[in-house]
C-alpha positions as CSV (number, residue, x, y, z in Angstrom):
1,M,-77.9,38.1,7.1
2,E,-79.5,35.5,9.4
3,R,-80.6,33.5,6.4
4,F,-77.0,33.5,5.2
5,R,-75.6,32.4,8.6
6,S,-78.2,29.6,8.7
7,A,-77.1,28.5,5.2
8,V,-73.4,28.5,6.3
9,R,-74.2,26.4,9.4
10,A,-76.3,24.0,7.3
11,H,-73.8,23.5,4.5
12,Y,-70.3,24.3,5.8
13,D,-69.4,20.7,5.4
14,L,-70.0,20.8,1.7
15,A,-67.9,24.0,1.4
16,L,-65.0,22.3,3.3
17,S,-65.2,19.3,1.1
18,L,-64.6,21.5,-1.9
19,V,-61.6,23.1,0.0
20,L,-60.2,19.6,0.4
21,C,-60.8,18.9,-3.2
22,A,-58.9,22.1,-4.2
23,V,-56.0,21.2,-1.9
24,W,-55.7,17.7,-3.2
25,N,-55.9,18.7,-6.9
26,A,-53.8,21.9,-6.7
27,S,-50.6,20.1,-7.8
28,Y,-52.4,18.5,-10.7
29,L,-53.9,21.9,-11.8
30,A,-50.6,23.8,-11.4
31,R,-48.5,21.4,-13.5
32,R,-48.6,21.2,-17.3
33,G,-48.3,17.9,-19.2
34,G,-50.3,14.7,-19.5
35,G,-50.3,11.2,-18.2
36,I,-48.5,8.0,-19.1
37,A,-49.2,4.5,-20.4
38,D,-52.8,4.3,-21.8
39,W,-53.1,8.0,-22.4
40,T,-51.9,7.2,-26.0
41,K,-55.3,5.6,-26.5
42,E,-57.4,8.0,-24.3
43,L,-56.1,11.1,-26.2
44,F,-57.1,9.4,-29.4
45,Y,-60.6,8.8,-28.1
46,F,-61.0,12.4,-27.1
47,A,-59.4,13.8,-30.2
48,H,-61.7,11.6,-32.3
49,A,-64.7,13.0,-30.5
50,Q,-63.5,16.5,-30.7
51,A,-62.9,16.3,-34.4
52,A,-66.4,15.0,-35.0
53,L,-68.1,17.5,-32.7
54,R,-66.3,20.4,-34.3
55,A,-67.3,19.2,-37.7
56,G,-70.9,19.2,-36.5
57,H,-71.8,15.5,-36.1
58,F,-71.7,12.6,-33.7
59,P,-68.5,10.6,-33.5
60,G,-68.4,7.6,-35.8
61,P,-66.2,4.5,-36.3
62,F,-62.5,4.6,-35.6
63,A,-61.4,4.0,-39.1
64,P,-58.6,4.1,-40.1
65,L,-56.5,4.1,-36.9
66,P,-53.2,5.9,-36.8
67,A,-50.4,3.5,-37.6
68,A,-48.7,4.0,-34.2
69,L,-51.9,3.3,-32.3
70,A,-52.8,0.3,-34.4
71,A,-49.4,-1.2,-33.7
72,V,-50.2,-1.2,-29.9
73,N,-53.2,-3.4,-30.6
74,Y,-55.3,-2.3,-27.6
75,P,-57.9,-5.0,-26.6
76,A,-60.9,-2.7,-26.8
77,M,-60.1,-1.9,-30.5
78,R,-59.8,-5.6,-31.6
79,S,-63.4,-6.6,-32.0
80,T,-65.0,-3.4,-33.4
81,T,-64.2,0.1,-34.6
82,S,-67.6,1.3,-33.5
83,Y,-67.5,4.4,-31.3
84,W,-70.9,3.6,-29.8
85,A,-70.1,0.0,-28.9
86,N,-66.6,0.7,-27.5
87,P,-66.9,0.3,-23.7
88,E,-64.1,2.7,-22.9
89,V,-65.2,6.0,-24.6
90,F,-67.3,8.9,-23.4
91,T,-70.2,8.1,-25.7
92,L,-72.7,10.4,-24.1
93,S,-71.7,12.8,-21.4
94,P,-72.6,16.3,-20.3
95,F,-68.9,17.1,-20.6
96,L,-68.6,16.2,-24.3
97,P,-69.9,19.5,-25.7
98,L,-67.1,21.3,-24.0
99,L,-64.7,19.6,-26.5
100,R,-66.0,22.0,-29.2
101,V,-64.6,25.0,-27.4
102,M,-61.8,23.7,-25.1
103,S,-58.3,22.4,-25.9
104,L,-57.8,18.7,-25.1
105,P,-55.3,19.3,-22.2
106,A,-57.7,21.8,-20.5
107,F,-60.7,19.4,-21.1
108,I,-58.8,16.5,-19.5
109,K,-57.9,18.5,-16.4
110,L,-61.5,19.8,-16.1
111,L,-62.9,16.3,-16.5
112,L,-61.0,15.0,-13.4
113,V,-61.4,18.0,-11.2
114,A,-65.1,18.3,-11.9
115,H,-65.7,14.6,-11.1
116,S,-63.5,15.0,-8.0
117,A,-65.7,17.9,-6.8
118,I,-68.8,15.9,-7.6
119,G,-67.5,13.0,-5.6
120,C,-66.5,15.1,-2.6
121,L,-70.0,16.6,-2.4
122,G,-71.6,13.2,-2.8
123,V,-69.6,11.7,0.0
124,V,-70.6,14.5,2.3
125,M,-74.3,14.0,1.4
126,L,-73.8,10.2,1.9
127,G,-72.2,10.9,5.3
128,R,-75.3,12.9,6.3
129,R,-77.5,9.9,5.4
130,L,-75.2,7.6,7.5
131,G,-75.6,10.0,10.5
132,L,-71.9,10.9,10.6
133,H,-70.5,13.9,12.5
134,P,-69.1,16.6,10.1
135,V,-65.6,15.7,11.1
136,F,-66.1,12.1,9.9
137,R,-68.0,13.2,6.8
138,L,-64.8,15.1,5.8
139,T,-62.7,12.1,6.8
140,L,-64.7,9.9,4.5
141,V,-64.2,12.5,1.7
142,A,-60.4,12.4,2.2
143,L,-60.2,8.6,2.3
144,T,-62.6,7.8,-0.5
145,A,-63.3,10.5,-3.1
146,L,-59.7,11.8,-2.7
147,N,-58.1,8.4,-2.3
148,P,-54.7,8.3,-4.1
149,W,-56.1,5.4,-6.2
150,V,-58.2,7.8,-8.1
151,M,-55.3,10.0,-9.3
152,Q,-53.1,6.9,-9.7
153,H,-55.5,5.4,-12.3
154,Y,-56.1,8.7,-14.0
155,A,-52.3,9.2,-14.4
156,I,-52.0,6.0,-16.4
157,G,-54.9,6.7,-18.7
158,Y,-57.8,4.8,-17.0
159,T,-59.9,7.8,-17.6
160,P,-63.3,6.1,-17.2
161,H,-62.4,5.3,-13.6
162,V,-63.4,8.8,-12.7
163,N,-67.0,7.4,-12.9
164,L,-66.2,5.9,-9.5
165,L,-66.7,9.5,-8.1
166,L,-70.4,9.3,-9.1
167,C,-70.9,6.3,-6.8
168,P,-71.5,8.3,-3.6
169,W,-74.6,10.0,-5.2
170,I,-76.0,6.6,-6.1
171,A,-75.5,5.4,-2.5
172,Y,-77.0,8.6,-1.2
173,L,-80.2,8.2,-3.4
174,L,-80.6,4.5,-2.6
175,L,-80.5,5.4,1.2
176,D,-83.5,7.7,0.8
177,P,-85.5,6.9,3.9
178,A,-88.7,7.6,2.1
179,R,-87.7,5.3,-0.8
180,R,-89.2,7.7,-3.4
181,V,-89.5,6.6,-7.0
182,G,-87.6,9.7,-8.0
183,S,-84.6,8.6,-5.9
184,A,-84.5,5.2,-7.5
185,V,-84.8,6.7,-11.0
186,G,-82.1,9.3,-10.2
187,A,-79.7,6.6,-8.9
188,A,-80.4,4.6,-12.1
189,A,-79.7,7.6,-14.3
190,I,-76.3,8.1,-12.6
191,A,-75.5,4.4,-12.9
192,A,-76.4,4.4,-16.6
193,L,-74.3,7.6,-17.1
194,M,-71.3,5.7,-15.9
195,L,-71.7,3.3,-18.8
196,Y,-72.2,6.0,-21.3
197,Q,-69.1,7.7,-20.0
198,G,-67.0,4.6,-20.7
199,G,-67.0,3.2,-17.2
200,L,-68.1,-0.4,-17.9
201,H,-65.8,-1.7,-15.1
202,V,-67.1,0.9,-12.6
203,F,-70.7,0.2,-13.8
204,V,-70.2,-3.6,-13.1
205,W,-68.6,-2.9,-9.7
206,T,-71.5,-0.6,-8.8
207,M,-74.3,-2.9,-9.8
208,L,-72.6,-5.9,-8.1
209,S,-72.0,-3.8,-4.9
210,A,-75.7,-2.9,-4.9
211,G,-76.6,-6.6,-5.2
212,L,-74.2,-7.5,-2.4
213,V,-75.6,-4.7,-0.1
214,T,-79.1,-5.9,-0.8
215,A,-78.2,-9.5,0.0
216,A,-76.5,-8.4,3.2
217,I,-79.6,-6.3,4.2
218,I,-81.8,-9.4,3.7
219,L,-79.5,-11.5,6.0
220,V,-79.5,-8.8,8.7
221,Q,-83.2,-7.7,8.6
222,R,-84.9,-10.6,7.0
223,W,-88.6,-9.9,6.4
224,E,-88.2,-6.3,7.5
225,A,-86.0,-5.8,4.5
226,R,-88.7,-6.3,1.9
227,R,-89.3,-2.6,1.2
228,A,-85.5,-2.0,0.8
229,V,-85.2,-5.0,-1.5
230,A,-88.2,-3.9,-3.7
231,F,-86.7,-0.4,-3.9
232,N,-83.3,-1.7,-4.9
233,L,-84.9,-4.0,-7.5
234,G,-86.6,-1.0,-8.9
235,F,-83.3,0.7,-9.2
236,V,-81.8,-2.3,-11.0
237,A,-84.7,-2.4,-13.5
238,A,-84.6,1.3,-14.2
239,T,-80.8,1.1,-14.7
240,A,-81.2,-1.8,-17.1
241,L,-83.7,0.2,-19.1
242,L,-81.6,3.3,-19.3
243,A,-78.3,1.5,-20.0
244,A,-79.8,-1.0,-22.6
245,P,-78.8,0.8,-25.8
246,K,-75.1,1.1,-24.9
247,L,-75.0,-2.2,-23.0
248,Y,-76.6,-4.2,-25.9
249,A,-74.2,-2.6,-28.5
250,T,-71.2,-3.5,-26.3
251,L,-72.2,-7.0,-25.5
252,H,-73.1,-7.7,-29.2
253,A,-69.8,-6.3,-30.5
254,Y,-67.7,-8.1,-28.0
255,R,-69.7,-11.3,-27.8
256,S,-66.8,-13.5,-29.1
257,F,-64.1,-11.5,-27.3
258,R,-62.6,-13.4,-24.4
259,R,-59.6,-12.9,-22.2
260,G,-58.5,-15.3,-19.6
261,V,-59.1,-14.5,-15.9
262,P,-56.0,-15.0,-13.8
263,H,-56.0,-15.5,-10.1
264,G,-56.3,-12.8,-7.5
265,L,-54.1,-12.3,-4.4
266,L,-52.6,-15.5,-3.1
267,V,-51.0,-14.8,0.3
268,I,-51.7,-12.4,3.1
269,D,-48.2,-10.9,2.7
270,D,-49.3,-9.5,-0.6
271,L,-52.4,-7.8,0.9
272,I,-50.1,-6.1,3.5
273,G,-47.7,-5.3,0.7
274,V,-50.3,-3.4,-1.5
275,L,-51.5,-1.5,1.6
276,A,-48.1,-0.6,3.1
277,D,-45.3,-1.0,0.6
278,P,-44.8,1.9,-1.9
279,S,-42.3,-0.1,-4.1
280,P,-42.0,-1.3,-6.6
281,I,-44.3,0.8,-8.8
282,E,-43.5,-1.4,-11.8
283,P,-43.8,-4.4,-12.0
284,F,-46.1,-6.1,-9.6
285,V,-44.6,-9.2,-7.8
286,D,-43.6,-11.9,-10.2
287,R,-46.4,-14.3,-9.5
288,Y,-49.0,-11.8,-10.8
289,S,-47.3,-11.0,-14.1
290,T,-48.8,-7.6,-14.4
291,C,-48.0,-4.0,-13.4
292,F,-48.4,-2.8,-9.8
293,W,-50.8,-0.1,-10.8
294,D,-53.7,-2.5,-11.1
295,G,-53.2,-3.8,-7.6
296,S,-51.9,-0.9,-5.6
297,I,-54.0,0.4,-2.7
298,Y,-51.1,1.9,-0.9
299,M,-52.4,3.6,2.3
300,G,-49.4,3.4,4.7
301,W,-48.9,1.9,8.1
302,W,-50.7,4.6,10.0
303,F,-53.9,3.7,8.2
304,I,-53.4,0.0,8.8
305,V,-53.0,0.6,12.6
306,V,-56.0,3.0,12.8
307,A,-58.1,0.6,10.6
308,A,-57.2,-2.4,12.7
309,L,-58.2,-0.7,15.9
310,G,-61.4,0.5,14.3
311,L,-62.3,-2.9,13.0
312,A,-61.5,-4.5,16.4
313,S,-63.9,-2.0,18.1
314,A,-66.5,-2.6,15.4
315,F,-66.3,-6.4,15.9
316,H,-66.6,-5.9,19.7
317,R,-69.7,-3.7,19.2
318,V,-71.4,-6.2,16.9
319,R,-70.6,-9.1,19.2
320,A,-71.8,-7.3,22.3
321,S,-75.2,-6.7,20.6
322,W,-75.6,-10.2,19.2
323,G,-79.0,-11.7,20.2
324,S,-80.5,-8.4,21.1
325,P,-82.3,-5.8,18.9
326,S,-79.5,-4.2,16.9
327,T,-79.0,-0.4,16.6
328,L,-78.7,1.4,13.3
329,V,-74.9,1.6,13.7
330,V,-74.6,-2.2,14.3
331,R,-76.7,-2.9,11.2
332,Q,-74.5,-0.5,9.2
333,L,-71.4,-2.2,10.4
334,V,-72.7,-5.7,9.7
335,V,-73.9,-4.9,6.2
336,L,-70.8,-3.0,5.1
337,G,-68.5,-5.5,6.7
338,A,-70.2,-8.4,5.0
339,V,-69.8,-6.6,1.6
340,A,-66.1,-5.9,2.3
341,V,-65.6,-9.6,3.0
342,A,-67.4,-10.6,-0.2
343,W,-65.3,-8.3,-2.3
344,L,-62.1,-9.5,-0.6
345,S,-63.1,-13.1,-1.4
346,C,-63.7,-12.2,-5.0
347,G,-60.2,-10.7,-5.2
348,W,-58.6,-13.8,-3.6
349,G,-57.2,-16.9,-5.3
350,T,-59.3,-18.4,-8.1
351,N,-62.7,-17.4,-6.7
352,W,-63.5,-14.9,-9.4
353,A,-62.1,-17.0,-12.2
354,D,-64.4,-19.9,-11.1
355,L,-67.4,-17.6,-11.0
356,A,-66.6,-16.1,-14.4
357,A,-66.4,-19.6,-15.8
358,V,-70.1,-20.0,-14.9
359,I,-71.3,-16.5,-15.7
360,R,-69.3,-15.7,-18.8
361,P,-70.0,-11.9,-19.1
362,L,-68.1,-11.5,-15.8
363,D,-64.8,-12.5,-17.5
364,S,-64.7,-8.9,-18.7
365,E,-63.2,-8.3,-15.2
366,I,-59.8,-9.9,-15.8
367,Y,-57.9,-8.6,-12.8
368,P,-59.6,-10.0,-9.6
369,Y,-57.2,-8.1,-7.3
370,R,-58.8,-4.9,-8.4
371,F,-61.6,-6.0,-6.1
372,I,-59.3,-5.5,-3.2
373,F,-59.8,-1.7,-3.6
374,L,-63.6,-2.2,-3.5
375,A,-63.1,-4.1,-0.3
376,L,-61.0,-1.3,1.0
377,L,-63.7,1.3,0.4
378,F,-66.2,-0.7,2.4
379,V,-63.6,-1.3,5.2
380,I,-63.0,2.5,5.2
381,A,-66.8,3.0,5.6
382,V,-66.9,0.5,8.5
383,V,-63.9,2.1,10.3
384,V,-65.3,5.7,9.9
385,I,-68.7,4.7,11.1
386,E,-67.3,2.9,14.1
387,L,-64.9,5.9,15.0
388,N,-67.9,8.2,14.6
389,A,-69.9,6.1,17.1
390,L,-67.0,6.2,19.5
391,F,-66.6,9.9,19.0
392,L,-70.3,10.5,19.9
393,E,-70.1,8.2,22.9
394,T,-66.9,9.8,24.3
395,G,-67.0,13.0,26.4
396,R,-65.0,16.1,25.6
397,P,-62.1,16.8,25.2
398,R,-61.0,13.2,24.8
399,R,-63.1,12.5,21.8
400,W,-61.2,15.1,19.8
401,L,-58.0,13.0,20.3
402,L,-59.9,10.3,18.5
403,A,-60.5,12.6,15.6
404,L,-56.9,13.8,15.6
405,A,-55.7,10.2,15.1
406,L,-57.1,10.4,11.6
407,V,-55.2,13.5,10.6
408,P,-51.9,11.7,9.7
409,V,-54.0,9.3,7.5
410,A,-55.4,12.2,5.6
411,V,-52.1,14.0,5.3
412,F,-50.4,10.8,4.0
413,G,-53.2,10.4,1.5
414,Q,-52.8,13.9,0.2
415,A,-49.0,13.5,-0.2
416,H,-49.5,10.3,-2.1
417,Y,-52.2,11.8,-4.2
418,A,-49.8,14.6,-5.1
419,L,-47.2,12.0,-6.0
420,H,-49.5,10.5,-8.6
421,S,-50.4,14.0,-9.8
422,R,-46.8,14.4,-10.9
423,A,-47.1,11.1,-12.9
424,A,-50.4,12.5,-14.4
425,T,-48.5,15.6,-15.7
426,S,-45.1,14.1,-16.6
427,V,-45.5,13.9,-20.4
428,D,-45.7,16.6,-23.0
429,A,-48.9,15.5,-24.8
430,G,-48.7,18.3,-27.4
431,P,-46.9,16.3,-30.1
432,M,-49.3,13.3,-29.8
433,I,-52.4,15.6,-29.9
434,R,-51.0,17.4,-33.0
435,G,-50.4,14.0,-34.6
436,Y,-54.0,13.0,-34.0
437,E,-55.2,16.3,-35.4
438,Q,-53.2,15.8,-38.5
439,H,-54.5,12.3,-38.8
440,F,-58.1,13.5,-38.8
441,A,-57.3,16.3,-41.2
442,T,-56.0,13.8,-43.8
443,V,-58.7,11.0,-43.5
444,A,-62.4,11.1,-44.1
445,R,-64.2,12.9,-41.3
446,P,-64.8,10.7,-38.2
447,R,-68.4,9.7,-38.5
C-alpha cells in the first residue's frame, strides 16, 4: 500500500493530464460524424491504406484516382501517385495495423485521442524537466497539447498536424541533463516518425525549432554551450539518417514542384485579431487571400492580458539580472523568448519568402503566418515559466491567486476546443467512405 501511495504522489500529475485530455476530447468522442474541407483527401488516403492492408500487402500508388477526388486537383497529388513519396500520408506508423481491424471512423477518432494523450503526458514530463510546479505543468498541458489549434486543424483534415503532439517528447529527451546517446537517438526516432506519419510540415518546424534553440543557447552560454551543441548536432545527424528513405523519396518526387510563398502578417492589428477575434472563420482578411483556419490562433482577451503581464515580469527579471551570473530561469526565459521572436519574424512580412528564395526547399512552407502559432507556443512557455517562478517566490496564500488567474484561460481554451470538435464531427462521412470502398473493389488492388 505504501508503494502505491508513493507511486500516486510521484505521478499524479500524469494522471491529471489524462483527465484533462479526457475532458477536452469528450465532446469529440461523444459525437458521430467526420470533419470538413480536406477530409475528402484524408479519408481517401486512409481508405487506400486500409484496402491494401486488408488485402495483405503494403499500400502502393494512387492509381487511378476517383473522379471526384481527381477533379479537386490536390497539390500533393500533382507530382506523383507514389504512396511512399507522398508527404501527407501515414507511410509507416504504429497505428496503421489497426486499419485491418477497425472501421475508418473509429480509427480516425482513436488517432487523434491517442496522440492527444501522448502529447499531454509529454508536456508533463517536459514540465518536470523545466522545473515547473505541478500546477504549471498542467497549465502547460492545457495551453499547448490541448490548444484549440490542434482540434481546429484536425477538423479541416490537416490530419498529419497531430504529429505536433509528439514534440514535447522530443524536447524532453533533448533536455536530458546527462545528454545520453539513447536520449538523442530516441528524440531522432520520434522526429523521423513525424515524417513517416505524413507530418512534413511539423517535421520542418521541429527541426528548425531545434536549430533556433541551439543558436539561442550559444548566444546565452557561449563556450559553456559546447556540450549541448554537440548533443543537438548528434540528434540532427541521427534524425537525418532515420528519415532519409522517406525524405529522399519526397524531395525527388517533388523536385520540380513549386508554389509561390506569399507574405506573412503585415500589421500589428492582424496579430491582435488572430489572438482575440473569433470571426470571421472564413475567409481570412482580404489582404491574405486565404482561409482563416491557417492563421487562427484565437486565445481570447483574458489570455492576452495574462500573457502581457507575464511577459512584462519576465522582461523585468531578465533585465534585472543583466551583467550578473544568470539563473536557470533567466536562461530559459532568454532562450525561449529569442526563439519566439525568431518565429514571429519568420511569420511577418516577406521575411520567409526572402529566405525561401535563397534556400529553395523552404518554399514548401507556403503560409508564413502559420509560424505565428509556433511563436505562440514559445510565448506560452515563457509566460508559464515566469508565472511558475513568481508562484515559488510568493508566500501562501497569495501565490494561489496567481495560479487561479490561469483558470479562465484554460476554461476558455476548453470551450473553444469543444467548438472545433463540433466542426470535426459535423459531416456524415459514411457515403464518402463507401464510395472509396467501391472504388477499390472495382479497380486493381492498391499496390
